[in-house]
C-alpha positions in Angstrom: 143.9 29.1 139.3 143.0 32.5 140.7 146.0 34.1 142.4 144.7 36.0 145.5 146.1 38.5 148.0 144.1 38.4 151.3 144.0 41.4 153.6 142.1 40.7 156.9 141.3 41.9 160.4 141.0 38.3 161.6 140.5 37.9 165.4 137.2 39.8 166.1 134.2 38.4 164.2 134.9 34.8 163.3 134.0 35.2 159.7 137.6 36.2 158.7 138.9 32.9 159.9 136.1 31.1 158.1 137.0 33.0 154.9 140.6 32.0 155.2 139.7 28.4 155.7 137.7 28.6 152.4 140.6 30.1 150.5 143.0 27.4 151.8 140.5 24.7 150.8 139.6 26.1 147.4 141.5 24.1 144.7 141.2 27.0 142.3 142.9 29.4 144.7 146.6 30.3 144.6 146.9 32.2 147.9 149.8 34.4 147.2 150.0 36.0 150.7 148.1 37.4 153.7 148.3 40.8 155.3 146.6 41.8 158.5 145.2 45.2 159.4 144.1 47.2 162.5 145.0 46.9 166.1 147.5 44.3 167.2 148.3 43.0 163.7 151.0 40.6 164.9 148.4 38.7 166.9 146.2 38.6 163.8 149.1 37.3 161.8 149.5 34.5 164.4 145.9 33.5 163.9 146.4 33.2 160.2 149.5 31.2 160.8 147.7 28.6 162.9 145.0 28.1 160.3 147.5 27.9 157.5 149.5 25.2 159.4 146.3 23.2 160.0 145.8 23.2 156.2 149.4 22.1 155.7 150.3 25.4 154.1 153.2 26.8 156.2 154.6 28.2 152.9 152.1 31.1 152.6 153.7 34.5 153.4 152.0 36.3 156.3 152.7 40.0 157.1 151.4 42.1 159.9 150.3 45.5 158.6 149.3 48.9 159.9 147.5 49.4 163.2 145.3 52.2 162.0 143.2 54.2 161.7 144.8 56.6 159.3 143.2 59.8 160.4 140.3 59.1 162.7 138.1 56.1 163.5 138.4 53.3 166.0 140.8 50.5 166.9 139.6 47.0 167.9 141.1 44.2 169.9 142.0 40.6 169.0 139.7 38.6 171.3 140.2 35.3 169.4 143.9 35.3 170.0 143.0 33.7 173.4 142.1 30.5 171.5 145.7 30.1 170.2 147.8 31.8 172.8 149.2 28.6 174.1 149.7 27.0 170.7 153.0 27.0 168.9 153.3 30.0 166.6 155.6 32.8 165.7 155.6 35.6 168.3 157.9 38.2 166.6 155.9 39.3 163.5 157.2 42.8 162.6 154.3 45.2 162.0 153.9 48.2 159.7 154.9 49.1 156.2 156.6 45.8 155.5 153.2 44.4 154.7 152.5 47.2 152.2 155.9 46.6 150.6 155.0 42.9 150.2 151.6 43.8 148.6 153.3 46.4 146.3 156.0 44.0 145.2 153.6 41.1 144.6 151.3 43.3 142.5 154.1 44.8 140.4 155.7 41.4 139.8 152.5 40.0 138.3 150.7 42.8 136.5 147.1 42.0 135.5 147.1 38.7 137.3 146.3 39.2 141.0 142.9 39.6 142.7 143.0 41.6 146.0 140.4 40.4 148.6 140.2 42.8 151.5 137.7 42.0 154.3 138.7 44.3 157.2 139.2 48.0 157.7 141.0 49.3 154.7 144.0 50.9 156.4 146.6 48.9 154.5 144.8 49.1 151.2 143.9 52.8 151.3 147.5 53.7 152.3 148.9 51.5 149.6 146.8 52.9 146.8 147.4 56.5 147.9 151.2 55.9 148.0 151.3 54.1 144.6 148.2 55.1 142.6 149.3 52.8 139.7 148.8 49.7 141.7 145.0 49.3 141.3 145.4 49.3 137.6 147.9 46.5 137.9 145.4 44.3 139.7 143.0 42.0 137.9 140.2 42.7 140.4 139.6 44.2 143.8 136.9 42.6 146.0 135.9 44.1 149.4 133.6 43.1 152.2 132.7 46.6 153.0 129.9 49.1 153.1 126.1 49.2 153.4 124.4 50.3 150.2 120.7 49.5 150.0 119.0 48.7 153.4 119.2 50.2 156.8 118.0 53.7 156.3 119.8 57.0 156.7 123.0 56.8 158.8 123.3 53.0 158.6 126.9 51.9 158.6 129.1 48.9 158.1 131.9 48.1 160.6 134.9 47.9 158.2 134.1 51.3 156.5 133.3 52.8 159.9 136.6 51.8 161.6 138.8 53.7 159.1 136.6 56.0 157.0 139.5 57.9 155.4 141.2 54.7 154.2 137.8 53.5 152.9 137.4 56.7 150.9 140.9 56.3 149.5 140.3 52.7 148.5 137.1 53.5 146.6 138.7 56.5 144.9 141.8 54.7 143.6 140.1 51.4 143.0 137.6 52.8 140.5 137.1 50.6 137.5 138.3 47.4 139.3 136.3 47.2 142.4 133.4 45.1 143.7 132.1 45.8 147.1 130.0 43.1 148.9 128.0 45.0 151.5 126.2 44.2 154.7 122.9 44.3 152.9 123.7 41.0 151.2 126.0 39.3 153.6 123.5 39.5 156.5 121.4 36.9 154.7 124.1 34.2 155.1 123.6 33.1 158.7 124.1 29.8 160.6 123.4 29.0 164.2 126.3 28.1 166.5 125.2 24.4 167.0 125.2 23.8 163.3 128.5 25.6 162.9 130.1 23.3 165.4 128.7 20.2 163.7 129.6 21.1 160.2 133.0 22.6 160.9 134.1 19.5 162.9 132.9 17.2 160.2 134.8 19.2 157.6 138.2 18.8 159.4 141.4 20.6 158.3 141.5 24.4 158.1 137.8 24.8 158.9 138.0 22.6 162.1 141.0 24.7 163.2 138.7 27.7 163.4 136.4 26.1 166.0 138.4 27.3 169.0 138.3 30.8 167.7 134.6 30.5 166.9 133.9 29.6 170.6 135.3 33.0 171.6 132.8 34.6 169.2 130.0 32.4 170.5 130.5 33.8 174.0 128.5 36.8 172.9 126.6 35.6 169.8 124.8 32.4 168.9 125.1 33.1 165.2 127.8 33.1 162.6 127.2 35.4 159.7 129.3 34.5 156.6 130.2 38.1 155.6 133.7 37.5 154.5 133.3 34.0 153.2 130.7 35.2 150.8 133.1 37.8 149.4 135.7 35.1 149.1 133.4 32.7 147.3 132.5 35.3 144.7 136.1 35.2 143.3 135.3 31.6 142.2 131.5 31.5 141.9 130.4 34.9 140.9 127.0 33.5 139.9 126.0 33.3 143.6 125.1 37.0 143.5 123.5 39.6 141.3 125.3 43.0 140.8 124.8 46.6 140.0 127.1 49.3 138.7 127.4 52.8 140.1 129.4 55.1 142.3 130.3 54.6 146.0 131.3 57.5 148.3 132.2 57.6 151.9 131.5 60.2 154.6 134.8 61.1 156.2 133.8 64.1 158.3 133.6 63.4 162.0 130.1 63.2 163.3 127.1 60.9 163.4 127.4 60.1 159.6 131.1 59.4 159.7 132.0 56.1 158.0 128.7 55.8 156.1 128.9 54.5 152.5 126.6 56.0 149.9 125.5 54.4 146.7 124.4 55.9 143.4 123.4 53.5 140.7 124.8 54.4 137.3 125.4 52.2 134.3 128.7 53.9 133.6 129.8 54.1 137.3 133.3 53.1 138.4 132.2 50.6 141.1 130.1 47.5 141.4 128.1 46.1 144.4 126.4 42.8 145.1 122.7 43.3 145.3 121.2 39.8 146.0 122.6 36.4 147.0 121.3 32.8 146.5 121.8 31.8 150.1 121.2 28.1 149.6 123.6 27.9 146.7 126.2 29.8 148.7 126.2 27.3 151.6 126.2 24.4 149.2 129.3 25.9 147.5 131.0 26.8 150.7 130.8 23.4 152.3 131.5 21.5 149.1 134.8 23.3 148.9 135.8 23.2 152.6 134.8 19.6 153.1 137.2 18.5 150.4 
């Protein structure tokens, strides 16, 4: 079993929900708890609750975190909440530092055991690591869906890093030695058209089928689902799906056209790791083998 803490901005791009459905279906995953980041984190917590209940996992702790950004950046809405607004769910999630205290207590109670998977803006994680710099060393691994490292040209950015650049920089700084970042360069290769998503998710049932209503909100403006966050989640259990490189990641935090850009310098002794390639067919086989039970 791999014990996992999951930090997410579920409610915008549908891939967060699809990653959560994977974690709930993965027999090797002990989902220790979920925290939500950026904007209306209580609505994001409610989305997590609905998916957990669909999987028969009402026992998983869910905490609504910081709204962010820490210094400068952008906020985002929770469009997919419309899909569950009339469903039964808790409507009084407290937001803020309680989520960070949950993360801190969980990590300190199980030193060297937990993997932190963060797939949204890093407001919670950057704040947590800055407040308690010992915590990254007490984690077994830190895996992020964040950054853009190889393709895209000068100024190319990734959404999670861009929304809270200061928190991104803090996370990479304090997470040195434990951190794998799965960037947009790789995740953009894992794409599925809406029609096939509807077919395969409905056939899978359970937690994955529960994301379909949320997916329809996403499909109002996109006919594709890109499996950004599910790929990062899958690498906790099937690291062979990708190839990797070691080096150093830095983040531009100064306001301006480059703000939020991640920079990569390959170095055999560097403190960070990135995914460089993915076996797309193997990823989809793995993902649907897990989520289809």
